[in-house]
Biopython code that builds the backbone (N, CA, C, O; Angstrom):
import numpy as np
from Bio.PDB.StructureBuilder import StructureBuilder

atoms = [
    (1, "MET", "N", (66.703, 4.049, 15.005)),
    (1, "MET", "CA", (67.221, 2.803, 16.334)),
    (1, "MET", "C", (66.065, 1.955, 17.085)),
    (1, "MET", "O", (65.942, 0.757, 17.340)),
    (2, "LEU", "N", (65.397, 2.919, 17.287)),
    (2, "LEU", "CA", (63.777, 2.307, 17.590)),
    (2, "LEU", "C", (63.103, 1.339, 16.820)),
    (2, "LEU", "O", (63.145, 0.109, 16.872)),
    (3, "ASN", "N", (62.356, 2.257, 15.960)),
    (3, "ASN", "CA", (62.242, 1.675, 14.736)),
    (3, "ASN", "C", (62.543, 0.141, 14.189)),
    (3, "ASN", "O", (61.605, -0.558, 13.806)),
    (4, "LEU", "N", (64.003, -0.374, 14.174)),
    (4, "LEU", "CA", (64.472, -1.355, 14.265)),
    (4, "LEU", "C", (64.060, -2.465, 14.826)),
    (4, "LEU", "O", (63.796, -3.637, 14.555)),
    (5, "LEU", "N", (64.084, -1.879, 15.511)),
    (5, "LEU", "CA", (63.860, -2.932, 17.572)),
    (5, "LEU", "C", (62.648, -3.204, 17.719)),
    (5, "LEU", "O", (62.306, -3.890, 18.682)),
    (6, "LEU", "N", (61.981, -2.866, 17.062)),
    (6, "LEU", "CA", (60.404, -2.761, 17.361)),
    (6, "LEU", "C", (59.773, -4.046, 15.605)),
    (6, "LEU", "O", (58.760, -4.745, 15.585)),
    (7, "VAL", "N", (60.933, -3.879, 14.329)),
    (7, "VAL", "CA", (60.531, -4.470, 13.950)),
    (7, "VAL", "C", (60.257, -6.013, 13.988)),
    (7, "VAL", "O", (59.428, -6.832, 13.589)),
    (8, "TRP", "N", (61.818, -5.917, 14.933)),
    (8, "TRP", "CA", (63.024, -7.259, 15.309)),
    (8, "TRP", "C", (61.004, -7.408, 16.456)),
    (8, "TRP", "O", (60.264, -8.375, 16.278)),
    (9, "LEU", "N", (60.794, -6.726, 17.032)),
    (9, "LEU", "CA", (59.763, -7.640, 17.519)),
    (9, "LEU", "C", (58.676, -8.066, 17.499)),
    (9, "LEU", "O", (58.101, -8.968, 18.107)),
    (10, "ILE", "N", (58.403, -7.366, 16.754)),
    (10, "ILE", "CA", (57.097, -7.550, 15.832)),
    (10, "ILE", "C", (57.077, -9.251, 15.537)),
    (10, "ILE", "O", (56.309, -10.185, 15.763)),
    (11, "ASN", "N", (58.435, -9.042, 14.878)),
    (11, "ASN", "CA", (59.149, -10.417, 13.422)),
    (11, "ASN", "C", (58.997, -11.259, 14.201)),
    (11, "ASN", "O", (58.264, -12.177, 13.834)),
    (12, "ALA", "N", (59.772, -11.370, 16.004)),
    (12, "ALA", "CA", (59.784, -12.270, 16.334)),
    (12, "ALA", "C", (58.697, -12.819, 16.898)),
    (12, "ALA", "O", (58.730, -14.045, 16.789)),
    (13, "LEU", "N", (57.498, -12.310, 17.604)),
    (13, "LEU", "CA", (56.487, -12.374, 17.974)),
    (13, "LEU", "C", (54.883, -13.029, 16.802)),
    (13, "LEU", "O", (53.762, -13.345, 17.203)),
    (14, "CYS", "N", (55.584, -13.021, 14.909)),
    (14, "CYS", "CA", (54.907, -13.312, 14.151)),
    (14, "CYS", "C", (55.198, -14.961, 14.260)),
    (14, "CYS", "O", (54.369, -15.869, 14.208)),
    (15, "LEU", "N", (56.969, -15.062, 14.468)),
    (15, "LEU", "CA", (57.519, -16.201, 13.856)),
    (15, "LEU", "C", (56.097, -16.813, 15.072)),
    (15, "LEU", "O", (55.957, -17.959, 14.645)),
    (16, "LEU", "N", (54.991, -16.659, 16.336)),
    (16, "LEU", "CA", (55.318, -17.793, 17.245)),
    (16, "LEU", "C", (53.899, -17.431, 17.509)),
    (16, "LEU", "O", (53.137, -17.322, 18.470)),
    (17, "GLY", "N", (53.893, -17.271, 15.989)),
    (17, "GLY", "CA", (52.441, -16.887, 15.944)),
    (17, "GLY", "C", (52.228, -18.035, 14.961)),
    (17, "GLY", "O", (51.529, -19.002, 15.266)),
    (18, "VAL", "N", (53.115, -17.868, 13.236)),
    (18, "VAL", "CA", (52.781, -18.941, 12.404)),
    (18, "VAL", "C", (53.087, -19.803, 13.390)),
    (18, "VAL", "O", (51.907, -20.140, 13.487)),
    (19, "ALA", "N", (53.681, -20.545, 14.311)),
    (19, "ALA", "CA", (54.820, -21.684, 14.753)),
    (19, "ALA", "C", (53.259, -22.762, 16.087)),
    (19, "ALA", "O", (53.168, -23.952, 16.391)),
    (20, "TYR", "N", (52.253, -21.344, 16.521)),
    (20, "TYR", "CA", (51.262, -21.827, 16.983)),
    (20, "TYR", "C", (50.555, -22.450, 15.507)),
    (20, "TYR", "O", (50.262, -23.645, 15.546)),
    (21, "VAL", "N", (50.298, -21.778, 14.350)),
    (21, "VAL", "CA", (49.127, -22.252, 13.603)),
    (21, "VAL", "C", (50.006, -23.229, 12.435)),
    (21, "VAL", "O", (49.231, -24.093, 12.025)),
    (22, "VAL", "N", (50.917, -23.313, 11.999)),
    (22, "VAL", "CA", (50.836, -24.161, 11.058)),
    (22, "VAL", "C", (52.729, -25.861, 12.347)),
    (22, "VAL", "O", (53.782, -25.760, 12.975)),
    (23, "PRO", "N", (51.719, -26.982, 11.832)),
    (23, "PRO", "CA", (51.990, -27.990, 12.716)),
    (23, "PRO", "C", (54.251, -28.027, 12.386)),
    (23, "PRO", "O", (55.095, -28.056, 13.282)),
    (24, "GLY", "N", (54.456, -28.013, 11.197)),
    (24, "GLY", "CA", (55.611, -28.583, 11.406)),
    (24, "GLY", "C", (56.468, -27.673, 11.592)),
    (24, "GLY", "O", (57.598, -27.862, 11.141)),
    (25, "VAL", "N", (55.982, -25.669, 12.751)),
    (25, "VAL", "CA", (57.163, -25.334, 12.775)),
    (25, "VAL", "C", (57.119, -25.323, 13.970)),
    (25, "VAL", "O", (56.115, -25.383, 14.680)),
    (26, "HIS", "N", (58.501, -25.226, 14.358)),
    (26, "HIS", "CA", (58.223, -25.374, 16.158)),
    (26, "HIS", "C", (59.377, -23.945, 16.278)),
    (26, "HIS", "O", (60.465, -23.693, 15.762)),
    (27, "VAL", "N", (58.337, -23.127, 17.378)),
    (27, "VAL", "CA", (60.119, -22.823, 18.047)),
    (27, "VAL", "C", (59.264, -22.921, 19.807)),
    (27, "VAL", "O", (58.099, -22.759, 20.169)),
    (28, "VAL", "N", (60.754, -23.318, 20.652)),
    (28, "VAL", "CA", (61.053, -23.525, 21.208)),
    (28, "VAL", "C", (60.515, -22.613, 22.770)),
    (28, "VAL", "O", (59.721, -23.225, 23.485)),
    (29, "ASN", "N", (61.088, -20.823, 23.345)),
    (29, "ASN", "CA", (59.663, -19.722, 23.436)),
    (29, "ASN", "C", (60.870, -18.812, 22.781)),
    (29, "ASN", "O", (61.840, -19.092, 22.077)),
    (30, "PHE", "N", (60.298, -17.453, 23.408)),
    (30, "PHE", "CA", (60.632, -16.365, 23.246)),
    (30, "PHE", "C", (61.960, -15.815, 21.885)),
    (30, "PHE", "O", (62.022, -15.343, 20.750)),
    (31, "THR", "N", (62.967, -16.372, 23.196)),
    (31, "THR", "CA", (64.483, -16.058, 23.017)),
    (31, "THR", "C", (64.354, -16.494, 21.596)),
    (31, "THR", "O", (64.563, -15.686, 20.691)),
    (32, "ALA", "N", (63.917, -18.116, 21.281)),
    (32, "ALA", "CA", (65.039, -18.157, 20.032)),
    (32, "ALA", "C", (64.136, -17.766, 19.521)),
    (32, "ALA", "O", (64.429, -17.669, 18.329)),
    (33, "ALA", "N", (61.940, -17.078, 19.885)),
    (33, "ALA", "CA", (61.315, -16.006, 18.685)),
    (33, "ALA", "C", (62.704, -15.056, 17.746)),
    (33, "ALA", "O", (63.271, -15.032, 16.654)),
    (34, "LEU", "N", (62.692, -14.336, 19.168)),
    (34, "LEU", "CA", (64.295, -12.945, 19.107)),
    (34, "LEU", "C", (64.510, -13.700, 18.277)),
    (34, "LEU", "O", (63.677, -13.971, 17.412)),
    (35, "ILE", "N", (66.304, -14.501, 18.371)),
    (35, "ILE", "CA", (67.445, -14.990, 17.818)),
    (35, "ILE", "C", (66.813, -15.388, 16.414)),
    (35, "ILE", "O", (67.502, -15.157, 15.421)),
    (36, "ALA", "N", (65.615, -15.943, 16.255)),
    (36, "ALA", "CA", (64.716, -17.321, 14.343)),
    (36, "ALA", "C", (64.747, -15.100, 14.279)),
    (36, "ALA", "O", (65.765, -14.579, 13.821)),
    (37, "ALA", "N", (63.802, -14.360, 14.677)),
    (37, "ALA", "CA", (64.003, -13.257, 13.431)),
    (37, "ALA", "C", (65.013, -13.145, 13.703)),
    (37, "ALA", "O", (65.275, -14.337, 13.864)),
    (38, "ALA", "N", (65.999, -12.589, 13.935)),
    (38, "ALA", "CA", (67.092, -12.155, 13.960)),
    (38, "ALA", "C", (67.772, -12.216, 13.253)),
    (38, "ALA", "O", (68.539, -11.289, 12.993)),
    (39, "VAL", "N", (67.765, -13.729, 12.442)),
    (39, "VAL", "CA", (69.189, -14.611, 11.491)),
    (39, "VAL", "C", (67.603, -14.699, 10.215)),
    (39, "VAL", "O", (67.880, -14.769, 9.018)),
    (40, "LEU", "N", (66.344, -14.688, 10.568)),
    (40, "LEU", "CA", (65.525, -14.239, 9.097)),
    (40, "LEU", "C", (66.057, -13.337, 8.528)),
    (40, "LEU", "O", (65.900, -13.390, 7.308)),
    (41, "GLY", "N", (66.878, -12.156, 9.041)),
    (41, "GLY", "CA", (67.072, -11.079, 8.885)),
    (41, "GLY", "C", (67.805, -10.643, 8.213)),
    (41, "GLY", "O", (67.660, -9.654, 7.494)),
    (42, "LEU", "N", (69.098, -11.589, 8.387)),
    (42, "LEU", "CA", (70.311, -11.300, 8.215)),
    (42, "LEU", "C", (70.534, -12.105, 6.561)),
    (42, "LEU", "O", (70.742, -11.591, 5.462)),
    (43, "ILE", "N", (70.355, -13.836, 7.052)),
    (43, "ILE", "CA", (69.579, -14.276, 5.321)),
    (43, "ILE", "C", (69.173, -13.675, 4.350)),
    (43, "ILE", "O", (69.636, -13.858, 3.224)),
    (44, "ASN", "N", (68.233, -12.850, 4.621)),
    (44, "ASN", "CA", (67.174, -11.912, 3.632)),
    (44, "ASN", "C", (68.230, -10.730, 3.293)),
    (44, "ASN", "O", (68.632, -10.229, 2.243)),
    (45, "THR", "N", (68.420, -10.578, 4.277)),
    (45, "THR", "CA", (69.008, -8.440, 3.790)),
    (45, "THR", "C", (70.141, -9.537, 2.696)),
    (45, "THR", "O", (70.103, -9.380, 1.475)),
    (46, "PHE", "N", (71.196, -10.726, 3.411)),
    (46, "PHE", "CA", (72.508, -10.932, 2.801)),
    (46, "PHE", "C", (72.363, -11.942, 2.648)),
    (46, "PHE", "O", (73.244, -12.266, 3.445)),
    (47, "ILE", "N", (71.620, -13.840, 1.930)),
    (47, "ILE", "CA", (71.518, -14.290, 0.992)),
    (47, "ILE", "C", (70.638, -14.272, 0.140)),
    (47, "ILE", "O", (70.550, -14.374, -1.084)),
    (48, "LYS", "N", (70.284, -14.191, 0.611)),
    (48, "LYS", "CA", (69.054, -14.443, -0.099)),
    (48, "LYS", "C", (68.405, -13.637, -1.715)),
    (48, "LYS", "O", (67.366, -13.848, -2.340)),
    (49, "PRO", "N", (69.564, -12.673, -1.968)),
    (49, "PRO", "CA", (69.617, -11.637, -2.677)),
    (49, "PRO", "C", (70.518, -12.440, -3.980)),
    (49, "PRO", "O", (70.360, -12.745, -5.162)),
    (50, "ILE", "N", (71.479, -12.537, -2.964)),
    (50, "ILE", "CA", (72.224, -13.454, -4.435)),
    (50, "ILE", "C", (71.934, -14.503, -4.471)),
    (50, "ILE", "O", (72.386, -15.056, -5.473)),
    (51, "LEU", "N", (71.177, -15.329, -3.643)),
    (51, "LEU", "CA", (69.711, -16.810, -4.669)),
    (51, "LEU", "C", (68.638, -15.812, -5.004)),
    (51, "LEU", "O", (67.538, -16.230, -4.642)),
    (52, "SER", "N", (68.600, -14.742, -5.523)),
    (52, "SER", "CA", (68.044, -14.197, -6.094)),
    (52, "SER", "C", (68.424, -13.697, -7.811)),
    (52, "SER", "O", (67.474, -13.618, -8.589)),
    (53, "LEU", "N", (69.882, -13.369, -8.327)),
    (53, "LEU", "CA", (70.156, -13.699, -8.558)),
    (53, "LEU", "C", (70.810, -15.057, -9.006)),
    (53, "LEU", "O", (70.163, -15.838, -8.308)),
    (54, "LEU", "N", (71.208, -15.409, -9.335)),
    (54, "LEU", "CA", (71.484, -16.734, -9.230)),
    (54, "LEU", "C", (70.193, -17.581, -10.190)),
    (54, "LEU", "O", (70.066, -18.086, -11.305)),
    (55, "THR", "N", (69.512, -17.388, -9.146)),
    (55, "THR", "CA", (67.795, -18.882, -9.841)),
    (55, "THR", "C", (67.196, -17.589, -10.910)),
    (55, "THR", "O", (65.978, -17.555, -11.081)),
    (56, "LEU", "N", (67.764, -16.907, -11.369)),
    (56, "LEU", "CA", (66.493, -15.382, -11.998)),
    (56, "LEU", "C", (66.339, -16.286, -13.440)),
    (56, "LEU", "O", (65.283, -16.197, -14.065)),
    (57, "PRO", "N", (67.177, -16.951, -13.819)),
    (57, "PRO", "CA", (66.583, -17.595, -15.300)),
    (57, "PRO", "C", (65.094, -19.289, -14.571)),
    (57, "PRO", "O", (64.512, -19.943, -15.436)),
    (58, "ILE", "N", (64.897, -19.520, -13.400)),
    (58, "ILE", "CA", (64.276, -20.125, -12.784)),
    (58, "ILE", "C", (63.241, -19.950, -12.830)),
    (58, "ILE", "O", (62.261, -20.376, -13.442)),
    (59, "THR", "N", (63.684, -18.624, -11.460)),
    (59, "THR", "CA", (62.574, -17.361, -11.618)),
    (59, "THR", "C", (61.687, -17.679, -13.333)),
    (59, "THR", "O", (60.820, -18.417, -13.800)),
    (60, "LEU", "N", (62.754, -16.388, -13.837)),
    (60, "LEU", "CA", (61.504, -16.395, -14.837)),
    (60, "LEU", "C", (60.795, -17.318, -15.378)),
    (60, "LEU", "O", (59.565, -17.293, -15.417)),
    (61, "LEU", "N", (61.506, -18.208, -15.840)),
    (61, "LEU", "CA", (60.555, -19.801, -16.480)),
    (61, "LEU", "C", (59.134, -19.731, -16.106)),
    (61, "LEU", "O", (58.146, -19.289, -16.692)),
    (62, "THR", "N", (59.330, -20.352, -14.845)),
    (62, "THR", "CA", (58.232, -20.191, -13.367)),
    (62, "THR", "C", (57.470, -19.215, -13.319)),
    (62, "THR", "O", (56.700, -19.097, -12.366)),
    (63, "LEU", "N", (57.526, -18.020, -14.637)),
    (63, "LEU", "CA", (56.831, -16.285, -14.022)),
    (63, "LEU", "C", (56.475, -16.410, -12.864)),
    (63, "LEU", "O", (55.300, -16.373, -12.500)),
    (64, "GLY", "N", (57.559, -16.595, -12.056)),
    (64, "GLY", "CA", (58.010, -15.661, -10.165)),
    (64, "GLY", "C", (57.666, -16.513, -9.585)),
    (64, "GLY", "O", (58.173, -16.388, -8.470)),
    (65, "LEU", "N", (56.837, -17.733, -9.636)),
    (65, "LEU", "CA", (56.942, -19.014, -8.906)),
    (65, "LEU", "C", (57.080, -19.728, -7.645)),
    (65, "LEU", "O", (56.408, -20.133, -6.696)),
    (66, "PHE", "N", (58.983, -19.665, -8.347)),
    (66, "PHE", "CA", (60.685, -19.997, -7.975)),
    (66, "PHE", "C", (60.853, -19.491, -6.391)),
    (66, "PHE", "O", (61.397, -19.965, -5.394)),
    (67, "SER", "N", (59.861, -17.896, -6.780)),
    (67, "SER", "CA", (60.728, -17.068, -5.303)),
    (67, "SER", "C", (60.028, -17.638, -3.771)),
    (67, "SER", "O", (60.480, -17.493, -2.635)),
    (68, "PHE", "N", (58.951, -18.227, -4.157)),
    (68, "PHE", "CA", (57.857, -19.419, -3.152)),
    (68, "PHE", "C", (58.951, -19.734, -2.015)),
    (68, "PHE", "O", (59.201, -19.440, -0.847)),
    (69, "VAL", "N", (59.583, -20.718, -3.353)),
    (69, "VAL", "CA", (60.442, -22.553, -2.772)),
    (69, "VAL", "C", (61.584, -21.359, -2.767)),
    (69, "VAL", "O", (62.482, -22.022, -2.246)),
    (70, "LEU", "N", (62.270, -19.848, -3.020)),
    (70, "LEU", "CA", (62.993, -19.423, -3.290)),
    (70, "LEU", "C", (62.832, -18.772, -1.302)),
    (70, "LEU", "O", (63.869, -18.384, -0.763)),
    (71, "ASN", "N", (61.734, -18.759, -0.638)),
    (71, "ASN", "CA", (61.758, -18.459, 0.809)),
    (71, "ASN", "C", (61.181, -19.662, 1.764)),
    (71, "ASN", "O", (61.170, -19.520, 2.987)),
    (72, "ALA", "N", (60.701, -20.855, 1.131)),
    (72, "ALA", "CA", (61.151, -21.443, 1.881)),
    (72, "ALA", "C", (62.404, -22.111, 2.544)),
    (72, "ALA", "O", (62.632, -22.589, 3.655)),
    (73, "LEU", "N", (63.206, -21.920, 1.245)),
    (73, "LEU", "CA", (64.307, -22.161, 1.571)),
    (73, "LEU", "C", (64.696, -21.613, 2.547)),
    (73, "LEU", "O", (64.648, -22.184, 3.636)),
    (74, "MET", "N", (65.132, -20.495, 2.421)),
    (74, "MET", "CA", (65.346, -19.550, 3.657)),
    (74, "MET", "C", (64.730, -19.858, 4.628)),
    (74, "MET", "O", (65.445, -20.667, 5.220)),
    (75, "PHE", "N", (63.613, -19.676, 5.298)),
    (75, "PHE", "CA", (63.273, -20.288, 6.195)),
    (75, "PHE", "C", (63.965, -21.242, 6.606)),
    (75, "PHE", "O", (64.903, -21.259, 7.404)),
    (76, "GLY", "N", (63.132, -22.588, 5.643)),
    (76, "GLY", "CA", (64.797, -22.872, 6.097)),
    (76, "GLY", "C", (66.430, -22.742, 7.457)),
    (76, "GLY", "O", (66.847, -22.871, 8.608)),
    (77, "LEU", "N", (66.710, -22.369, 5.945)),
    (77, "LEU", "CA", (68.498, -22.165, 6.607)),
    (77, "LEU", "C", (67.637, -22.229, 7.262)),
    (77, "LEU", "O", (66.968, -23.251, 7.419)),
    (78, "ALA", "N", (67.414, -20.998, 7.885)),
    (78, "ALA", "CA", (67.413, -20.708, 9.041)),
    (78, "ALA", "C", (67.132, -21.390, 10.508)),
    (78, "ALA", "O", (67.768, -20.879, 11.430)),
    (79, "ALA", "N", (66.178, -22.581, 10.872)),
    (79, "ALA", "CA", (65.512, -23.578, 11.717)),
    (79, "ALA", "C", (67.456, -24.645, 10.893)),
    (79, "ALA", "O", (67.952, -25.731, 11.195)),
    (80, "TYR", "N", (67.633, -24.202, 10.478)),
    (80, "TYR", "CA", (68.911, -25.733, 10.182)),
    (80, "TYR", "C", (69.999, -25.261, 11.725)),
    (80, "TYR", "O", (70.283, -25.732, 12.826)),
    (81, "PHE", "N", (70.411, -23.613, 10.584)),
    (81, "PHE", "CA", (71.504, -23.226, 12.143)),
    (81, "PHE", "C", (70.581, -23.213, 13.202)),
    (81, "PHE", "O", (71.370, -22.615, 13.933)),
    (82, "LEU", "N", (69.569, -23.358, 13.937)),
    (82, "LEU", "CA", (69.362, -22.874, 15.325)),
    (82, "LEU", "C", (68.795, -23.444, 15.691)),
    (82, "LEU", "O", (67.816, -23.955, 15.147)),
    (83, "SER", "N", (69.311, -23.650, 17.154)),
    (83, "SER", "CA", (68.661, -24.963, 17.640)),
    (83, "SER", "C", (66.995, -24.745, 18.418)),
    (83, "SER", "O", (66.290, -25.713, 18.132)),
    (84, "GLY", "N", (66.552, -24.121, 18.954)),
    (84, "GLY", "CA", (65.497, -23.308, 19.645)),
    (84, "GLY", "C", (64.141, -23.120, 18.470)),
    (84, "GLY", "O", (63.008, -22.834, 18.856)),
    (85, "PHE", "N", (64.543, -23.365, 16.787)),
    (85, "PHE", "CA", (63.068, -23.526, 16.025)),
    (85, "PHE", "C", (63.774, -24.326, 15.144)),
    (85, "PHE", "O", (64.917, -24.128, 14.730)),
    (86, "ASN", "N", (63.036, -25.233, 14.883)),
    (86, "ASN", "CA", (62.784, -26.385, 14.211)),
    (86, "ASN", "C", (61.532, -26.493, 12.526)),
    (86, "ASN", "O", (60.342, -26.740, 12.719)),
    (87, "VAL", "N", (61.835, -26.366, 11.690)),
    (87, "VAL", "CA", (61.206, -27.002, 10.056)),
    (87, "VAL", "C", (60.815, -28.188, 10.073)),
    (87, "VAL", "O", (61.679, -29.049, 10.244)),
    (88, "ASP", "N", (59.648, -28.532, 9.933)),
    (88, "ASP", "CA", (59.505, -29.859, 9.838)),
    (88, "ASP", "C", (60.438, -31.077, 8.190)),
    (88, "ASP", "O", (61.040, -32.151, 8.204)),
    (89, "GLY", "N", (60.063, -30.117, 7.091)),
    (89, "GLY", "CA", (59.933, -29.988, 5.568)),
    (89, "GLY", "C", (60.065, -29.272, 5.258)),
    (89, "GLY", "O", (60.365, -28.214, 5.810)),
    (90, "PHE", "N", (59.826, -29.626, 3.764)),
    (90, "PHE", "CA", (59.057, -28.530, 2.319)),
    (90, "PHE", "C", (58.759, -28.220, 2.285)),
    (90, "PHE", "O", (59.133, -27.082, 2.000)),
    (91, "TRP", "N", (57.333, -28.511, 2.501)),
    (91, "TRP", "CA", (56.019, -28.048, 2.443)),
    (91, "TRP", "C", (56.058, -26.752, 4.156)),
    (91, "TRP", "O", (56.473, -25.597, 4.056)),
    (92, "ALA", "N", (55.671, -27.200, 5.161)),
    (92, "ALA", "CA", (55.773, -26.686, 6.151)),
    (92, "ALA", "C", (56.645, -25.856, 6.262)),
    (92, "ALA", "O", (56.317, -25.105, 7.181)),
    (93, "ALA", "N", (57.856, -25.480, 5.712)),
    (93, "ALA", "CA", (58.620, -24.298, 5.591)),
    (93, "ALA", "C", (58.062, -23.541, 4.920)),
    (93, "ALA", "O", (57.920, -22.447, 5.466)),
    (94, "LEU", "N", (57.461, -23.662, 3.457)),
    (94, "LEU", "CA", (56.941, -23.797, 2.479)),
    (94, "LEU", "C", (55.535, -22.062, 3.804)),
    (94, "LEU", "O", (55.605, -20.903, 4.212)),
    (95, "ILE", "N", (54.714, -23.112, 3.793)),
    (95, "ILE", "CA", (53.488, -23.288, 4.419)),
    (95, "ILE", "C", (54.624, -21.491, 5.334)),
    (95, "ILE", "O", (54.571, -20.493, 4.617)),
    (96, "GLY", "N", (55.145, -21.381, 6.202)),
    (96, "GLY", "CA", (55.632, -21.223, 7.195)),
    (96, "GLY", "C", (56.351, -20.275, 6.499)),
    (96, "GLY", "O", (56.786, -19.493, 7.344)),
    (97, "ALA", "N", (56.650, -19.989, 5.562)),
    (97, "ALA", "CA", (57.780, -18.498, 5.168)),
    (97, "ALA", "C", (56.163, -17.736, 4.543)),
    (97, "ALA", "O", (55.794, -16.565, 4.452)),
    (98, "LEU", "N", (55.492, -19.086, 4.198)),
    (98, "LEU", "CA", (54.313, -17.734, 3.205)),
    (98, "LEU", "C", (53.554, -16.983, 4.934)),
    (98, "LEU", "O", (53.285, -15.782, 4.947)),
    (99, "LEU", "N", (53.347, -17.691, 5.991)),
    (99, "LEU", "CA", (51.824, -17.024, 6.252)),
    (99, "LEU", "C", (53.121, -16.413, 7.246)),
    (99, "LEU", "O", (52.885, -15.768, 8.268)),
    (100, "PHE", "N", (54.504, -16.725, 6.775)),
    (100, "PHE", "CA", (55.580, -14.971, 7.928)),
    (100, "PHE", "C", (55.328, -13.544, 7.390)),
    (100, "PHE", "O", (55.073, -12.416, 7.812)),
    (101, "GLY", "N", (55.543, -14.227, 6.191)),
    (101, "GLY", "CA", (56.135, -12.779, 5.596)),
    (101, "GLY", "C", (54.284, -12.310, 5.371)),
    (101, "GLY", "O", (54.016, -11.196, 5.819)),
    (102, "VAL", "N", (53.515, -12.818, 4.956)),
    (102, "VAL", "CA", (51.986, -12.218, 5.256)),
    (102, "VAL", "C", (51.765, -11.532, 6.496)),
    (102, "VAL", "O", (51.854, -10.304, 6.469)),
    (103, "LEU", "N", (51.410, -12.280, 7.909)),
    (103, "LEU", "CA", (51.681, -11.829, 8.523)),
    (103, "LEU", "C", (52.258, -10.499, 9.489)),
    (103, "LEU", "O", (51.574, -9.608, 9.991)),
    (104, "SER", "N", (53.899, -10.707, 9.574)),
    (104, "SER", "CA", (54.544, -10.182, 9.084)),
    (104, "SER", "C", (54.728, -8.881, 8.675)),
    (104, "SER", "O", (55.203, -8.118, 9.516)),
    (105, "TRP", "N", (54.437, -8.397, 7.460)),
    (105, "TRP", "CA", (54.265, -7.103, 6.418)),
    (105, "TRP", "C", (52.546, -6.644, 7.228)),
    (105, "TRP", "O", (52.401, -5.519, 7.704)),
    (106, "VAL", "N", (51.577, -7.522, 7.258)),
    (106, "VAL", "CA", (50.535, -6.441, 8.263)),
    (106, "VAL", "C", (50.929, -6.043, 9.363)),
    (106, "VAL", "O", (51.197, -4.856, 9.547)),
    (107, "ALA", "N", (51.013, -6.757, 10.093)),
    (107, "ALA", "CA", (51.450, -6.511, 11.847)),
    (107, "ALA", "C", (52.839, -4.888, 11.619)),
    (107, "ALA", "O", (52.920, -3.800, 12.189)),
    (108, "ASN", "N", (53.589, -5.492, 10.626)),
    (108, "ASN", "CA", (54.794, -3.670, 10.918)),
    (108, "ASN", "C", (53.989, -2.827, 10.388)),
    (108, "ASN", "O", (54.140, -1.649, 10.712)),
    (109, "ALA", "N", (52.696, -3.253, 9.240)),
    (109, "ALA", "CA", (52.019, -1.871, 8.484)),
    (109, "ALA", "C", (51.353, -1.401, 10.092)),
    (109, "ALA", "O", (51.844, -0.597, 10.884)),
    (110, "VAL", "N", (50.105, -2.193, 10.231)),
    (110, "VAL", "CA", (49.425, -1.618, 11.355)),
    (110, "VAL", "C", (50.029, -1.092, 12.663)),
    (110, "VAL", "O", (50.028, -0.068, 13.345)),
    (111, "LEU", "N", (50.208, -1.518, 12.660)),
    (111, "LEU", "CA", (51.269, -0.356, 13.689)),
    (111, "LEU", "C", (52.643, 0.044, 14.362)),
    (111, "LEU", "O", (53.187, 0.263, 15.445)),
    (112, "LEU", "N", (52.917, -0.028, 12.449)),
    (112, "LEU", "CA", (54.494, 0.862, 12.210)),
    (112, "LEU", "C", (53.870, 2.095, 11.487)),
    (112, "LEU", "O", (54.620, 2.627, 10.668)),
    (113, "ARG", "N", (52.543, 2.684, 11.652)),
    (113, "ARG", "CA", (52.019, 3.899, 10.199)),
    (113, "ARG", "C", (52.924, 5.073, 10.224)),
    (113, "ARG", "O", (53.503, 5.367, 11.269)),
    (114, "GLU", "N", (52.966, 5.259, 9.929)),
    (114, "GLU", "CA", (53.738, 6.502, 9.838)),
    (114, "GLU", "C", (52.667, 8.218, 9.616)),
    (114, "GLU", "O", (52.317, 8.672, 8.526)),
    (115, "LYS", "N", (52.287, 9.019, 11.378)),
    (115, "LYS", "CA", (50.834, 9.550, 10.896)),
    (115, "LYS", "C", (51.925, 11.281, 10.479)),
    (115, "LYS", "O", (52.933, 11.973, 10.619)),
    (116, "ASN", "N", (50.641, 11.049, 9.922)),
    (116, "ASN", "CA", (51.389, 12.816, 8.800)),
    (116, "ASN", "C", (50.372, 13.626, 9.310)),
    (116, "ASN", "O", (50.306, 14.811, 8.985)),
]
sb = StructureBuilder()
sb.init_structure("model")
sb.init_model(0)
sb.init_chain("A")
sb.init_seg("    ")
for serial, (resi, resn, name, xyz) in enumerate(atoms, 1):
    if name == "N":
        sb.init_residue(resn, " ", resi, " ")
    sb.init_atom(name, np.array(xyz, "f"), 0.0, 1.0, " ", f" {name:<3s}", serial, name[0])
structure = sb.get_structure()
């Protein structure tokens, strides 16, 4: 349970970092980042697998590049439902989703690595 809370906190901080770096991504405050990180997690858990299955032919046809578009759509969908988290357009969503994915992956790998 503590690990899940730490991942949520790290992802919220990464989302604030993305908003600082990408000009089209806006997060009002840390509370909005926490809510946006939770909504992004829920969207990626429940909606993205269904859409990935439905768009599998397009993804195969584009040799997997359509998955980047799907990530941008999920990022924009989260921004659409939240008031403190805004994305200005598709390209901002694409760059923001890519940077958020890489940044959160690296941060979670470095900060939450298992010590054997």
